[in-house]
N, C-alpha and C positions, 0 to 999 in steps of 0.2 A: 435157419436157412441162410445160405451165403449170399453176399451182395450180387454176384453175377446171376444167380438163380432168380433173385427178385427182379433184376433188370430184364432178364429174359422173359419172366412172367408178365412184366409190363408191356414188353414188345408183343408177346403173344396176345394179350388182351386187346391192345390197340389194333393189331392187324386183324384180329377176329371181328372187332367192331367195324372196322373199315370194310372188310369183306362183306359183312352183312349189309352195310349201308349201300355199297356198290351193287350187290345182288338185288336189293329192294328197288333201287333206282332203275336197274335194267328191266326188272319186271314191269315197273310203271311205264317205262319208255316203250316196251313191247306192247303193252295193253293200249296205250294212247297213241301209238305210232300212226294209226290211220287218221286220227283227228288232227294231229300236229305233225306235219311232214318234217319239221326241223329235228324232231326226236329220232327219226330214222337215220339221219346222217350222223348222229352222236353215238348210236348203238355199237358200231364196230370198235371204236376207241374205248368205250366203256367196257366192252367185253374183254378187251386186251388187259385193261387195268384190273378187272375182276380176276382174270386168270393169274396175273402177277401176284395179287394179294392172296389168292387161294394158296399159291405156292409158298409165299412168305409165311402165311399162317401155319401151313404144314411143317415148314422148317422150324419155326419158332416152337411149335408143339413138340416136335421130336427133340429139339435142343433142350427144352424145359424138362422133358422126361429123362433125357440123358443126364442132365445135371442133378436132378432131384434123386435119381436112383444110382447115381455115380457109375454109369455104364462106361466101358472102355472107349466107346466111340463118341463120347460127349464132346471131345475137342474138335473132331471133324464136323460135328453138327453145329457147334458154335462158329467155327470158321465159315461154314456155308451160310449160316444166318447173317453174320456180320458182313460177309462179302455181298450177299444179296441186298442188304440194307444200304451198303455203299453204292451199289449199282442203281438201286432205286432212287437214291438221293442225286446221283449224277444225271439220271434221266430227267428227274424233276427240274434240276437247275439248267439243264440243256434246253428243255422245252419252255422255260419261262421267258426267254428273251426273244 
């Protein structure tokens, strides 16, 4: 396996794990929303980040398949994946301050 395929697999696994964690947290917040009002205010932002990571996971999955099977569209999938990662990093650093 090529190094870029391995790196893409790591991004795929990390984004899938983050997506699962965000989804589980959202379920808990929905279930406990009546008992803890502060959870209700967190749900919209949590849902946005869940949607972002679902998209990132889908892009990483498509990119991984494209690289592993050497599809002709693999470069476009890689470009979309890395652009999305850069955008996500920019969002993160912008909201930190």
